[in-house]
C-alpha positions in Angstrom: 40.4 1.1 90.2 44.1 0.5 89.5 46.5 2.4 91.8 50.2 3.0 92.1 50.7 3.7 88.4 53.7 5.7 87.0 52.8 9.0 85.4 53.5 9.1 81.7 53.4 5.3 81.3 51.0 3.6 78.9 49.3 0.6 80.4 47.3 -2.1 78.7 44.2 -3.6 80.3 41.8 -6.5 79.5 39.1 -8.2 81.5 37.9 -11.8 81.9 34.6 -12.9 83.4 34.1 -16.0 85.6 31.1 -17.9 86.7 30.6 -21.4 88.2 31.3 -23.0 84.8 34.6 -21.4 84.2 36.3 -18.4 82.6 35.3 -16.4 79.5 37.7 -15.3 76.8 39.4 -12.0 77.3 37.8 -8.7 76.4 39.3 -6.4 73.8 42.5 -4.7 75.0 42.6 -1.0 75.8 45.7 1.2 76.2 45.6 4.0 78.6 48.2 6.7 79.3 48.6 7.5 83.0 48.3 11.3 83.2 51.4 13.5 83.9 52.2 17.1 84.2 51.6 18.9 80.8 54.3 20.4 78.6 54.7 24.2 78.9 52.6 26.4 76.6 54.6 27.6 73.6 54.5 30.5 71.1 53.5 33.1 73.7 52.9 36.3 71.7 51.4 39.7 72.0 48.0 40.2 70.2 48.5 43.7 68.8 44.8 44.0 67.9 43.8 43.8 71.6 46.8 45.5 73.2 46.2 49.1 74.3 47.7 51.5 76.8 45.8 49.8 79.6 45.6 46.1 78.6 47.8 43.5 77.0 46.5 40.8 74.7 48.3 37.5 74.9 47.9 34.2 73.0 49.7 30.9 73.2 49.5 27.3 72.0 49.4 24.2 74.2 52.6 22.3 74.5 53.2 19.3 72.3 52.0 16.8 75.0 49.0 17.4 77.3 49.9 14.8 79.8 47.1 12.4 79.0 44.4 14.6 80.4 42.8 17.9 79.4 44.3 21.2 80.4 42.0 22.8 83.0 43.3 26.3 83.0 46.4 28.6 82.9 48.0 31.1 85.2 49.4 34.3 83.8 52.4 35.9 85.4 54.0 39.3 84.9 57.4 40.9 85.7 57.4 44.7 85.3 61.2 44.8 85.1 61.9 44.2 88.8 62.8 40.5 88.5 59.8 39.6 90.7 57.0 37.6 89.0 53.5 38.5 90.0 50.4 36.4 89.4 48.0 38.3 87.1 45.3 35.8 86.3 44.4 32.3 87.3 41.8 30.1 85.6 42.5 31.6 82.2 
């Protein structure tokens, strides 16, 4: 395990073996992006086909950059005109 990496930085790794006779040649190189916070979702829009008097349909697109790791879920917030944001759904 490699620790103390900087989020958003791409690191290159290679490996070399050793036994009592000496060292091997290097393995192939691999580049790995250290994960970081994802970009915000974009293109938030109402889905008119699923919006009714009692529910709102929403859709959005992932941001341009996912931080090097998969998005796990989203949290949806709402402001009913009071200036106070309320969590509506987590794990979406």
